MARBA-3410 file (N, C-alpha, C, O; in Angstrom, 1 decimal):
182
0.9,-1.3,-0.1,-0.3,0.1,0.1,1.0,1.2,-0.1,2.1,1.1,0.5 ~ 0.7,2.0,-1.0,1.2,3.5,-0.7,0.4,4.5,-0.5,-0.8,4.2,-0.5 ~ 0.9,5.7,-0.2,0.0,6.7,0.5,0.5,7.1,1.9,1.5,6.7,2.5 ~ -0.2,7.9,2.2,0.1,8.4,3.7,-1.0,8.6,4.7,-2.2,8.2,4.4 ~ -0.8,9.1,5.8,-2.0,9.1,6.7,-3.3,9.7,6.2,-4.4,9.3,6.0
-2.5,11.0,5.9,-3.4,12.1,5.1,-4.3,11.1,4.4,-5.5,11.0,4.9 ~ -4.2,10.4,3.4,-5.0,9.7,2.6,-6.0,8.9,3.5,-7.1,8.8,3.1 ~ -5.6,8.5,4.4,-6.8,7.3,5.1,-7.0,7.9,6.0,-8.1,7.6,6.5 ~ -6.3,8.7,6.6,-7.1,9.2,8.1,-8.1,9.8,7.9,-8.1,10.2,6.7 ~ -9.3,10.2,8.6,-10.1,11.6,8.6,-9.5,13.0,9.2,-8.7,13.1,10.1
-10.0,13.9,8.5,-9.5,15.1,8.6,-9.6,15.8,10.4,-10.5,15.4,11.1 ~ -9.1,16.2,10.8,-8.9,16.7,12.3,-10.2,16.7,12.9,-10.7,16.1,13.8 ~ -10.9,17.9,11.9,-12.4,18.3,12.5,-13.5,17.3,12.4,-14.6,17.5,12.9 ~ -13.0,16.2,11.7,-14.0,15.0,11.8,-13.7,14.3,12.9,-14.6,13.7,13.5 ~ -13.1,14.2,13.2,-12.6,12.7,14.7,-13.2,13.5,16.1,-12.7,14.4,16.9
-14.1,13.1,16.2,-14.7,13.0,17.5,-14.1,13.2,19.1,-14.7,12.8,20.1 ~ -12.5,14.0,19.1,-12.1,13.6,19.9,-12.8,13.8,21.5,-12.4,13.0,22.3 ~ -13.9,14.9,21.7,-14.4,15.2,23.1,-15.1,13.7,23.2,-15.1,13.2,24.3 ~ -15.6,13.0,22.2,-16.2,11.7,22.9,-15.2,10.6,23.4,-15.2,9.8,24.4 ~ -14.2,10.7,22.3,-13.1,9.7,22.9,-12.6,10.2,24.5,-12.5,9.4,25.4
-12.4,11.3,24.6,-11.7,11.6,25.8,-12.7,11.4,26.9,-12.3,11.2,28.1 ~ -14.1,11.6,26.5,-15.2,11.6,27.5,-15.2,9.8,27.7,-15.3,9.3,28.8 ~ -15.0,9.1,26.5,-15.0,7.4,27.1,-14.2,7.2,27.8,-14.5,6.6,28.9 ~ -12.9,7.6,27.6,-11.8,7.4,28.4,-12.3,8.1,30.1,-11.9,7.4,31.0 ~ -12.6,8.8,30.3,-13.3,9.3,31.4,-14.1,8.5,32.0,-13.8,8.0,33.1
-15.4,8.3,31.3,-16.1,6.9,32.1,-15.7,5.9,32.5,-16.0,5.4,33.6 ~ -14.5,5.2,31.3,-14.3,4.1,31.7,-13.0,4.4,33.1,-12.9,3.6,33.9 ~ -12.2,5.6,33.2,-11.7,5.7,34.8,-12.7,5.3,35.5,-12.8,4.2,36.1 ~ -13.7,6.5,35.7,-14.4,6.5,36.6,-15.1,5.2,37.0,-15.6,5.2,38.1 ~ -15.2,4.3,36.3,-16.0,2.9,36.8,-14.7,2.2,37.2,-14.7,1.8,38.4
-13.5,2.0,36.5,-12.4,1.5,36.8,-12.1,1.9,38.5,-11.7,1.0,39.3 ~ -12.2,3.2,38.9,-11.8,4.3,40.5,-13.1,3.0,41.2,-12.7,2.0,41.7 ~ -14.3,3.3,41.0,-15.5,2.8,41.4,-15.1,1.0,41.7,-15.7,0.5,42.7 ~ -14.6,0.4,41.2,-14.6,-0.9,41.1,-13.5,-1.1,42.4,-13.7,-1.8,43.4 ~ -12.5,-0.4,41.9,-11.3,-1.0,42.8,-11.5,0.0,44.1,-10.9,-0.4,45.1
-12.0,1.1,44.2,-11.4,2.0,45.8,-13.3,2.3,46.1,-13.5,3.1,47.1 ~ -14.3,1.9,45.5,-15.4,2.3,46.2,-16.1,3.4,45.2,-15.3,4.1,44.5 ~ -17.3,3.5,45.2,-18.2,4.3,44.9,-17.8,5.9,45.1,-17.6,6.8,44.2 ~ -17.8,6.0,46.4,-17.6,7.4,47.0,-16.3,8.3,47.0,-16.2,9.5,47.2 ~ -15.1,7.2,46.5,-14.0,7.5,46.2,-13.9,7.9,44.5,-13.3,8.8,44.1
-14.7,7.1,43.7,-14.9,7.9,42.5,-15.8,8.8,42.1,-15.9,9.3,41.0 ~ -16.5,8.9,43.2,-16.9,10.2,42.7,-16.8,11.9,43.5,-17.3,13.0,43.2 ~ -15.8,11.4,44.4,-15.3,12.4,45.4,-13.9,12.9,44.3,-13.3,14.0,44.1 ~ -13.9,11.6,43.6,-12.3,11.8,42.6,-12.9,12.5,41.2,-12.3,13.5,40.8 ~ -14.0,12.2,40.5,-14.4,12.8,39.4,-14.9,14.2,39.7,-14.3,15.2,39.1
-16.0,14.4,40.7,-16.0,15.8,41.0,-14.9,16.8,41.1,-15.0,17.9,40.5 ~ -13.6,16.6,41.9,-12.6,17.5,42.0,-11.9,17.7,40.8,-11.7,18.9,40.5 ~ -11.6,16.4,40.0,-11.3,16.9,39.1,-11.9,17.5,37.6,-11.2,17.9,36.7 ~ -13.5,17.3,37.6,-14.4,18.3,37.1,-14.4,19.5,37.3,-14.7,20.4,36.5 ~ -14.2,19.6,38.8,-14.2,21.1,39.0,-12.9,21.9,38.5,-13.0,23.0,38.0
-11.7,21.3,38.7,-10.5,21.6,38.5,-10.6,22.5,36.8,-10.6,23.7,36.5 ~ -10.8,21.1,36.0,-11.0,21.4,34.9,-11.9,22.8,34.5,-11.5,23.9,34.1 ~ -13.0,22.5,34.8,-13.9,23.5,34.4,-13.6,25.0,34.5,-13.8,26.0,33.7 ~ -12.6,25.0,36.2,-12.0,26.3,36.2,-11.1,26.9,35.2,-11.0,28.0,34.9 ~ -10.3,25.8,34.8,-9.3,25.9,33.8,-9.8,26.7,32.9,-9.4,27.9,32.6
-10.8,25.9,32.3,-11.4,26.3,30.6,-12.0,27.7,30.6,-11.8,28.5,29.7 ~ -12.8,28.0,32.1,-13.3,29.1,31.9,-12.6,30.5,32.1,-12.9,31.6,31.6 ~ -11.3,30.3,33.3,-10.5,31.2,33.3,-9.8,31.4,31.7,-10.0,32.4,31.1 ~ -9.3,30.4,31.1,-8.9,30.8,29.8,-9.9,31.4,28.9,-9.5,32.4,28.2 ~ -10.8,31.1,28.9,-11.9,31.8,27.9,-12.1,32.9,28.4,-12.5,33.7,27.6
-12.1,33.4,29.6,-12.1,34.9,30.2,-11.3,35.5,29.6,-11.6,36.4,28.7 ~ -10.2,35.1,30.0,-8.8,35.7,29.1,-8.9,36.5,27.5,-8.2,37.5,27.1 ~ -9.9,35.6,26.6,-10.0,36.1,25.4,-10.4,37.3,25.4,-10.0,38.1,24.6 ~ -11.3,37.5,26.3,-11.9,38.9,26.3,-11.6,40.1,26.8,-11.0,40.2,27.9 ~ -11.9,41.1,26.2,-11.2,42.5,26.8,-11.8,43.2,28.2,-11.1,43.9,29.0
-13.1,42.9,28.4,-13.9,43.2,29.3,-13.8,41.9,30.7,-13.9,40.7,30.4 ~ -13.6,42.2,32.1,-13.7,40.8,33.0,-15.3,40.2,32.9,-16.3,41.0,32.9 ~ -15.3,39.1,32.9,-17.0,38.8,33.3,-18.0,39.4,34.1,-19.2,39.5,33.7 ~ -17.4,39.8,35.5,-18.3,40.8,36.2,-18.8,41.9,35.4,-20.0,42.0,35.5 ~ -18.4,42.5,34.7,-18.6,43.6,34.0,-19.8,43.3,32.4,-20.5,44.1,31.7
-19.6,42.0,32.3,-20.5,41.7,30.8,-21.9,41.6,31.2,-22.5,40.9,32.0 ~ -22.3,42.6,30.0,-24.1,42.4,30.0,-24.5,40.9,30.1,-23.6,40.0,30.0 ~ -25.7,40.7,30.2,-26.1,39.6,30.5,-26.1,38.9,29.3,-25.7,37.7,29.3 ~ -26.4,39.5,28.1,-26.3,38.8,27.0,-24.7,38.3,26.7,-24.5,37.2,26.2 ~ -23.9,39.1,27.0,-22.3,38.9,26.6,-22.1,37.7,27.5,-21.6,36.7,27.0
-22.7,37.7,29.1,-22.0,36.8,29.7,-22.8,35.2,29.1,-22.2,34.1,29.0 ~ -23.9,35.3,28.8,-24.4,33.8,28.3,-23.5,33.4,26.9,-23.3,32.2,26.7 ~ -22.9,34.4,26.0,-22.4,33.9,25.0,-21.0,33.4,25.4,-20.4,32.6,24.6 ~ -20.5,33.8,26.5,-19.1,33.2,27.0,-19.5,32.1,27.9,-18.7,31.2,28.0 ~ -21.0,31.9,28.6,-21.0,30.9,29.2,-21.3,29.5,28.2,-21.0,28.3,28.5
-21.7,30.0,27.3,-22.4,29.1,25.9,-20.8,28.7,25.3,-20.7,27.5,24.9 ~ -19.5,29.6,25.2,-18.2,29.4,24.3,-17.7,28.4,25.5,-17.2,27.4,25.0 ~ -17.8,28.5,26.5,-17.2,27.5,27.8,-17.4,26.3,27.4,-16.6,25.4,27.1 ~ -18.8,26.3,27.4,-19.6,24.8,27.3,-19.0,24.2,26.0,-18.5,23.1,25.9 ~ -19.1,25.1,25.2,-18.8,24.4,23.4,-17.0,23.9,23.6,-16.6,22.9,23.1
-16.3,24.7,24.4,-15.0,24.2,24.7,-14.8,22.7,25.1,-14.3,21.8,24.4 ~ -15.1,22.7,26.3,-15.6,21.3,27.1,-16.4,20.1,26.8,-16.0,19.1,27.2 ~ -17.9,20.3,25.7,-18.6,19.3,25.4,-18.8,20.0,24.1,-18.7,21.2,23.9 ~ -19.3,18.9,23.0,-19.3,19.5,21.9,-21.4,20.0,21.9,-22.1,19.5,22.7 ~ -21.7,20.6,20.9,-23.2,20.8,21.3,-24.3,19.7,21.2,-25.4,19.7,21.7
-23.6,18.6,20.4,-24.4,17.0,20.2,-24.2,16.0,21.5,-24.4,14.8,21.5 ~ -23.6,16.9,22.7,-23.3,16.4,23.9,-24.1,16.6,25.2,-24.6,16.0,26.1 ~ -23.8,17.9,24.9,-24.6,18.9,26.0,-25.4,20.0,25.1,-25.0,20.6,24.1 ~ -26.8,20.0,25.8,-27.4,21.6,25.3,-27.9,22.2,26.5,-28.7,21.7,27.3 ~ -27.4,23.2,26.5,-27.5,24.3,27.5,-28.4,25.4,27.2,-28.1,25.7,26.1
-29.2,26.0,27.6,-30.0,26.9,27.5,-29.8,28.0,28.8,-29.7,27.4,29.9 ~ -29.8,29.5,28.8,-29.8,30.4,29.5,-30.9,31.3,29.2,-31.0,31.9,28.1 ~ -31.8,31.6,30.2,-32.8,32.6,30.4,-32.6,33.6,31.4,-32.3,33.2,32.5 ~ -32.9,34.6,31.2,-32.8,35.9,31.8,-33.9,36.1,32.6,-34.9,36.2,31.8 ~ -34.2,36.1,34.1,-35.2,35.9,34.9,-35.5,37.2,34.9,-36.6,37.7,34.7
-34.1,38.4,35.4,-34.6,39.6,36.0,-33.6,40.0,36.6,-32.7,39.2,36.8 ~ -33.7,41.4,37.0,-32.7,42.2,37.7,-32.8,42.4,39.1,-33.7,43.3,39.1 ~ -32.5,42.2,40.2,-32.7,42.4,41.7,-33.0,43.6,42.0,-33.4,44.2,40.9 ~ -33.0,44.4,43.1,-32.9,45.8,43.3,-31.8,46.2,43.7,-31.4,47.4,43.7 ~ -30.9,45.0,44.2,-29.3,45.6,44.2,-28.5,45.4,43.1,-27.3,45.3,43.2
-29.3,45.4,41.9,-28.5,45.2,40.6,-27.9,43.7,40.1,-27.2,43.6,39.0 ~ -28.2,42.5,40.8,-27.7,41.6,40.8,-28.5,40.8,39.5,-29.7,40.8,39.6 ~ -28.2,40.4,38.5,-28.6,39.6,37.6,-29.1,38.2,38.2,-28.5,37.5,39.0 ~ -30.5,38.1,37.6,-31.2,36.5,37.8,-31.4,35.4,36.7,-32.1,35.6,35.7 ~ -30.8,34.4,36.7,-31.4,33.8,35.1,-31.2,32.0,35.4,-30.8,31.5,36.4
-31.5,31.6,34.7,-32.1,30.5,35.0,-31.0,29.5,33.9,-30.7,30.1,32.8 ~ -30.6,28.5,34.1,-29.8,27.6,33.5,-30.4,26.3,33.1,-30.6,25.6,34.1 ~ -30.7,25.6,31.7,-31.7,24.4,31.8,-30.4,23.4,30.7,-30.0,23.6,29.6 ~ -30.2,22.7,31.4,-29.4,21.7,30.8,-30.4,20.5,29.7,-30.7,19.5,30.3 ~ -30.8,20.7,28.4,-31.7,20.1,28.1,-31.6,19.0,27.4,-32.5,18.3,26.9
-30.0,18.7,27.3,-29.4,17.3,26.5,-28.2,16.9,27.1,-27.2,17.5,26.7 ~ -28.2,16.1,27.9,-26.6,15.8,28.6,-26.7,14.3,28.2,-27.6,13.5,28.0 ~ -25.2,14.1,28.3,-24.8,12.7,27.8,-24.6,11.8,28.9,-24.9,10.6,28.9 ~ -24.2,12.6,29.9,-23.9,11.8,31.2,-24.7,10.9,31.8,-24.5,9.7,31.9 ~ -25.8,11.5,32.2,-26.9,10.9,32.7,-27.3,9.4,31.9,-27.5,8.3,32.5
-27.1,9.8,30.3,-27.7,8.6,29.3,-26.4,7.8,29.4,-26.7,6.6,29.2 ~ -25.2,8.1,29.8,-24.4,7.1,29.0,-24.0,6.1,30.5,-23.7,5.0,30.5 ~ -24.2,7.0,31.8,-24.0,6.0,33.0,-25.1,5.4,33.1,-25.2,4.7,34.1 ~ -26.5,5.4,32.3,-27.3,4.8,32.4,-27.4,3.3,31.5,-27.6,2.2,31.9 ~ -27.2,3.8,30.3,-26.5,2.5,29.4,-25.4,1.9,29.9,-25.2,0.8,29.4
-24.6,2.3,30.6,-23.3,1.5,31.4,-24.2,0.7,32.3,-24.0,-0.5,32.3 ~ -25.1,1.0,32.9,-25.9,0.8,34.5,-24.6,0.9,35.8,-24.3,0.1,36.8 ~ -24.3,2.0,35.5,-23.5,2.8,36.3,-24.0,3.8,37.4,-23.5,4.1,38.4 ~ -25.3,4.1,36.8,-26.0,5.5,37.8,-26.4,5.1,39.0,-26.8,5.9,39.8 ~ -26.3,4.0,39.2,-26.7,3.6,41.0,-25.2,3.9,41.3,-24.2,3.5,40.8
-25.4,5.0,42.4,-24.3,5.5,43.3,-23.8,6.7,43.2,-23.3,7.4,44.1 ~ -24.0,7.2,41.4,-23.4,8.5,40.9,-23.8,9.6,41.8,-25.0,9.8,42.1 ~ -22.9,10.1,42.1,-23.2,11.6,42.7,-23.2,12.6,41.8,-22.1,12.8,41.3 ~ -24.1,13.5,41.4,-24.1,14.2,40.1,-23.3,15.3,40.8,-23.3,15.4,42.0 ~ -22.3,16.1,39.8,-21.2,16.8,40.3,-21.5,18.3,39.5,-20.6,19.1,39.2
-22.9,18.4,39.3,-23.1,19.5,38.7,-22.9,20.9,39.3,-22.4,21.9,38.8 ~ -23.3,20.7,40.4,-22.8,22.1,41.5,-21.8,22.5,41.5,-21.5,23.7,41.6 ~ -20.7,21.3,41.5,-19.7,21.7,41.9,-18.7,21.9,40.7,-17.6,22.5,41.0 ~ -18.9,21.3,39.3,-18.8,21.8,37.8,-18.8,23.6,37.8,-17.9,24.5,37.6 ~ -20.3,23.6,38.2,-20.4,25.0,37.8,-19.9,26.0,38.9,-19.7,27.1,38.4
-19.7,25.7,40.3,-18.6,26.6,40.8,-17.2,26.9,40.4,-16.7,28.0,40.5 ~ -16.6,25.7,39.9,-15.4,25.8,38.9,-15.8,26.7,37.8,-14.9,27.3,37.2 ~ -16.7,26.9,37.5,-16.9,27.9,36.1,-17.1,29.4,36.5,-16.6,30.4,35.9 ~ -18.0,29.3,37.9,-18.1,30.7,38.1,-16.7,32.0,39.2,-16.7,33.2,39.5 ~ -15.5,30.3,39.7,-14.6,30.8,40.3,-13.5,31.3,38.8,-12.9,32.3,38.7
-13.5,30.0,37.8,-12.4,30.6,36.4,-12.9,31.9,36.1,-12.0,32.7,35.7 ~ -14.0,32.3,36.2,-14.7,33.5,35.5,-14.6,34.9,36.5,-14.8,36.0,36.0 ~ -14.1,34.5,38.0,-14.2,35.7,38.9,-15.3,36.2,39.3,-15.3,37.3,39.7 ~ -16.4,35.3,39.4,-17.6,35.8,39.5,-18.7,35.7,40.8,-19.2,34.6,40.6 ~ -19.0,36.1,41.6,-19.7,36.0,42.7,-21.0,36.0,42.5,-21.7,36.9,42.1
-21.5,34.2,42.8,-22.9,34.2,42.5,-23.4,33.3,43.6,-22.8,32.9,44.5 ~ -24.6,33.2,43.4,-25.7,32.2,44.3,-26.2,31.6,43.6,-26.8,32.0,42.6 ~ -26.0,30.0,44.0,-26.9,29.1,42.5,-27.3,28.1,43.7,-26.7,27.8,44.8 ~ -28.4,27.6,43.0,-29.5,26.2,43.7,-29.8,25.1,42.5,-29.7,25.5,41.3 ~ -30.0,24.0,42.6,-30.0,23.2,41.7,-31.5,22.9,41.8,-31.9,22.1,42.7
-32.4,23.3,41.0,-33.7,23.3,41.1,-34.3,21.5,40.4,-34.8,20.6,41.1 ~ -34.1,21.4,39.3,-34.1,20.2,38.9,-32.8,19.1,38.3,-31.9,19.3,37.5 ~ -33.2,17.9,39.0,-31.8,17.3,38.1,-32.1,15.7,37.5,-32.9,15.0,38.0 ~ -31.3,15.3,36.3,-31.9,14.3,35.8,-31.5,12.7,36.6,-32.0,11.6,36.5 ~ -30.7,13.1,37.3,-30.6,12.4,38.1,-31.4,11.9,39.5,-31.4,11.0,40.3
-31.9,13.0,39.3,-33.4,12.7,40.5,-34.4,12.5,39.8,-35.5,12.8,40.4 ~ -34.3,12.1,38.6,-35.8,11.7,38.0,-36.4,12.9,37.0,-37.4,12.8,36.3 ~ -35.6,14.5,37.1,-35.9,15.3,36.3,-35.7,14.9,35.1,-34.8,14.1,34.8 ~ -36.7,15.6,34.2,-36.6,15.8,32.8,-35.9,16.6,32.2,-35.8,16.5,30.9 ~ -35.2,17.6,32.9,-33.7,18.6,32.7,-33.2,18.6,33.8,-33.7,18.2,34.9
-31.7,19.2,33.4,-31.3,20.0,34.7,-31.5,21.3,34.9,-31.4,22.2,34.0 ~ -31.8,21.5,36.1,-32.3,23.2,36.1,-31.5,23.9,36.9,-31.1,23.1,37.8 ~ -31.2,24.6,36.9,-29.8,25.6,38.0,-30.9,26.9,37.9,-31.7,27.0,37.0 ~ -30.8,27.8,39.1,-31.1,29.3,39.2,-29.9,30.0,40.3,-29.5,29.8,41.4 ~ -29.7,31.1,39.1,-28.4,31.7,39.4,-28.5,33.1,39.8,-29.4,33.7,39.2
-27.7,33.8,40.9,-28.0,35.1,41.2,-26.2,35.1,40.8,-25.4,34.2,40.8 ~ -26.0,36.8,40.3,-25.1,37.3,39.5,-24.6,38.2,40.6,-25.4,39.2,40.5 ~ -23.9,38.5,41.5,-23.7,39.5,42.3,-22.8,40.1,42.0,-21.7,39.5,41.7 ~ -22.8,41.6,41.9,-21.8,42.8,41.4,-20.6,42.2,42.2,-20.7,41.8,43.4 ~ -19.4,42.3,41.6,-18.0,42.2,42.1,-17.4,43.7,42.1,-17.7,44.6,41.3
-16.8,43.7,43.0,-16.2,45.3,42.9,-15.0,45.1,42.4,-14.3,44.1,42.6 ~ -14.6,46.3,41.5,-13.5,46.3,40.7,-11.8,46.0,41.7,-11.4,46.5,42.8 ~ -11.4,45.3,40.9,-10.4,44.4,41.6,-10.6,43.4,42.1,-9.6,42.7,42.5 ~ -11.8,43.0,42.2,-12.4,41.9,43.4,-11.9,40.4,43.2,-11.9,39.4,43.9 ~ -11.4,40.6,41.8,-11.0,39.1,41.5,-9.9,39.2,40.8,-9.5,40.3,40.4
-9.2,37.7,40.6,-8.2,37.7,39.5,-8.6,36.8,38.6,-9.3,35.8,38.8 ~ -8.1,37.0,37.5,-8.3,35.8,36.3,-6.9,35.5,36.0,-6.6,34.7,35.2
END
């Protein structure tokens, strides 16, 4: 056979790298749970997810000329979407943000709805959902840390608890100038 790798390999943009890395993550999680117990797997998984999300959020925030705390809500939503797409392709996770309003002290409130998420589907398909602890709030805490935002957040609905979607309610508190580092 003659030719090169370029002749037989798919173009880089056609390779589902995200899927392969998340497959690695799933196998890793199952291996830790089998060898060291479900609680250890949940703890390590949550810690790693929070770390990666914080790093991706900080990297994405550095691409902007304004700090995330100063962004109008529509620009913040665009940044949040950019972060999601950096971590997960849109066919693996679909997220919607809905501005609820602004509080009397100037804080923005919004709802985030995860309408499609591969993690619950894959865990159920692998029969690994029992004992899995949802890491969403910790992951989202890493996101906001990476952006330097001060938020209050609660998990309203969770797919792991039988919810149709994952739903979060978030309030962004104003951060004083110089109140964080990126």
